[in-house]
C-alpha positions as CSV (number, residue, x, y, z in Angstrom):
1,X,39.3,21.0,-30.2
2,X,36.5,18.8,-29.0
3,X,33.0,20.3,-29.2
4,X,31.3,23.0,-31.1
5,X,33.1,25.9,-32.8
6,X,32.0,28.4,-30.1
7,X,33.5,26.2,-27.3
8,X,30.2,25.1,-25.7
9,X,30.0,21.4,-25.2
10,X,27.2,20.6,-22.8
11,X,26.2,17.2,-23.9
12,X,22.9,15.4,-23.2
13,X,23.2,15.2,-19.4
14,X,23.5,19.0,-19.0
15,X,20.7,19.5,-21.6
16,X,18.4,17.2,-19.6
17,X,19.3,18.9,-16.3
18,X,18.5,22.3,-17.8
19,X,15.2,21.0,-19.2
20,X,14.3,19.5,-15.8
21,X,15.0,22.8,-13.9
22,X,13.1,24.9,-16.4
23,X,10.2,22.4,-16.3
24,X,10.2,22.5,-12.5
25,X,10.1,26.3,-12.4
26,X,7.2,26.3,-14.9
27,X,5.3,23.7,-12.9
28,X,5.8,25.7,-9.7
29,X,4.7,28.9,-11.5
30,X,1.5,27.2,-12.8
31,X,0.6,26.2,-9.3
32,X,1.5,29.6,-7.9
33,X,4.1,28.1,-5.6
34,X,7.2,30.1,-6.8
35,X,8.9,32.0,-4.0
36,X,8.7,35.8,-4.4
37,X,12.5,35.9,-4.3
38,X,15.2,33.6,-5.5
39,X,18.6,33.5,-3.8
40,X,18.0,37.0,-2.5
41,X,18.7,38.4,-6.0
42,X,15.9,37.6,-8.4
43,X,12.5,39.0,-7.6
44,X,9.3,38.8,-9.6
45,X,5.8,40.0,-9.0
46,X,3.3,37.5,-7.5
47,X,-0.3,37.1,-8.4
48,X,-1.3,36.9,-4.7
49,X,-1.1,39.9,-2.3
50,X,1.8,40.1,0.1
51,X,1.1,39.8,3.8
52,X,1.7,43.5,4.3
53,X,-1.0,44.3,1.7
54,X,-4.1,42.3,2.7
55,X,-6.7,41.9,0.1
56,X,-10.2,43.1,0.7
57,X,-13.1,42.0,-1.3
58,X,-16.1,44.3,-1.6
59,X,-19.5,43.0,-2.8
60,X,-20.6,44.2,-6.1
61,X,-23.7,46.4,-6.2
62,X,-25.7,43.8,-8.0
63,X,-24.8,40.9,-5.8
64,X,-27.4,39.5,-3.4
65,X,-26.7,38.1,0.0
66,X,-25.5,34.5,-0.1
67,X,-27.7,32.0,1.8
68,X,-25.7,29.9,4.2
69,X,-26.0,26.2,3.6
70,X,-27.7,24.2,6.2
71,X,-25.5,21.8,8.2
72,X,-28.4,19.7,9.5
73,X,-29.2,16.9,7.2
74,X,-32.9,16.1,6.6
75,X,-34.4,13.6,9.0
76,X,-35.0,10.2,7.5
77,X,-37.2,7.9,9.5
78,X,-35.5,4.6,10.1
79,X,-38.0,1.7,9.9
80,X,-36.2,-1.6,9.5
81,X,-38.1,-3.9,7.3
82,X,-35.5,-6.7,7.2
83,X,-32.8,-7.7,9.6
84,X,-29.5,-8.4,7.9
85,X,-27.2,-10.5,10.0
86,X,-23.7,-9.2,10.5
87,X,-21.0,-11.2,8.8
88,X,-19.0,-13.1,11.5
89,X,-16.3,-15.5,10.7
90,X,-17.2,-19.1,11.6
91,X,-14.6,-20.7,13.7
92,X,-16.2,-24.1,13.2
93,X,-15.0,-24.1,9.5
94,X,-11.4,-23.6,10.6
95,X,-9.5,-26.8,10.5
96,X,-6.7,-27.2,13.1
97,X,-4.3,-29.9,14.0
98,X,-1.2,-30.7,16.1
99,X,2.2,-31.7,14.8
100,X,2.7,-35.4,15.6
101,X,5.7,-36.9,13.8
102,X,7.6,-40.1,14.8
103,X,10.9,-38.2,14.7
104,X,9.6,-35.6,17.3
105,X,9.4,-32.8,14.8
106,X,8.4,-32.1,11.2
107,X,9.7,-29.8,8.5
108,X,7.6,-26.8,7.4
109,X,8.4,-26.4,3.7
110,X,8.1,-23.5,1.2
111,X,6.3,-25.7,-1.3
112,X,4.9,-29.2,-1.2
113,X,7.8,-31.4,-2.1
114,X,10.4,-33.6,-0.4
115,X,12.7,-33.8,-3.4
116,X,15.2,-31.3,-1.8
117,X,15.8,-30.0,1.7
118,X,16.4,-26.5,0.2
119,X,12.7,-25.7,0.6
120,X,12.6,-26.3,4.4
121,X,11.6,-23.1,6.2
122,X,11.8,-24.4,9.7
123,X,11.4,-27.4,11.9
124,X,8.2,-27.6,14.0
125,X,8.3,-29.6,17.2
126,X,5.6,-32.2,18.1
127,X,2.6,-30.8,20.0
128,X,2.7,-27.5,18.1
129,X,-0.8,-26.3,17.1
130,X,-1.3,-25.5,13.5
131,X,-4.1,-24.0,11.4
132,X,-4.8,-26.0,8.2
133,X,-5.5,-23.5,5.3
134,X,-5.5,-25.8,2.3
135,X,-5.2,-29.4,1.2
136,X,-3.3,-30.6,-1.9
137,X,-2.7,-34.0,-3.5
138,X,0.6,-34.0,-5.5
139,X,1.3,-36.1,-8.6
140,X,2.6,-39.0,-6.6
141,X,-0.6,-39.2,-4.5
142,X,1.0,-37.6,-1.4
143,X,-1.4,-35.3,0.5
144,X,0.0,-32.0,1.8
145,X,-1.5,-29.4,4.1
146,X,-0.8,-25.7,3.7
147,X,-0.6,-24.6,7.3
148,X,0.0,-21.6,9.4
149,X,2.2,-21.8,12.5
150,X,2.1,-18.5,14.3
151,X,2.7,-16.0,11.6
152,X,4.6,-18.4,9.3
153,X,2.8,-20.2,6.4
154,X,4.2,-23.3,4.6
155,X,3.5,-26.9,3.6
156,X,3.6,-30.1,5.7
157,X,2.9,-33.7,4.7
158,X,-0.5,-35.0,6.0
159,X,1.1,-37.8,7.9
160,X,3.0,-35.4,10.1
161,X,-0.2,-33.7,11.5
162,X,-2.9,-35.1,13.7
163,X,-6.1,-33.2,12.6
164,X,-8.4,-32.1,15.4
């Protein structure tokens, strides 16, 4: 016979499941979220009154009336002593350009390298406006632009873009 002498052979999966269920019940009980009845069979008392028995609180004889908090904040005079300019993005710092390649289009690449065509994201036709985000010089001296075309970002060699 496989298992224990009394015939019970739960194993770890069943023990973990029982532990999880008991832990869940205890967690719900600690948050006072247990239902008053389980499967229509098991019932236990609750710490909160049932809807048919509304609770009433009566003030104790020694309690004093509670003062309502004020909802109007105190008035603070606003006298500006210094004007702080609002931050607005400067469009003059944005570098833009247009794709202008001798082949009529240029490859947008995932990383700045022409070693393999596997990093080509898409082909961008001549005349397409691009936003230049970054400039990088690789080990061979080639200059690359990190550009944005629509919502796509990638790398293009400097010679393929006419900078505005």
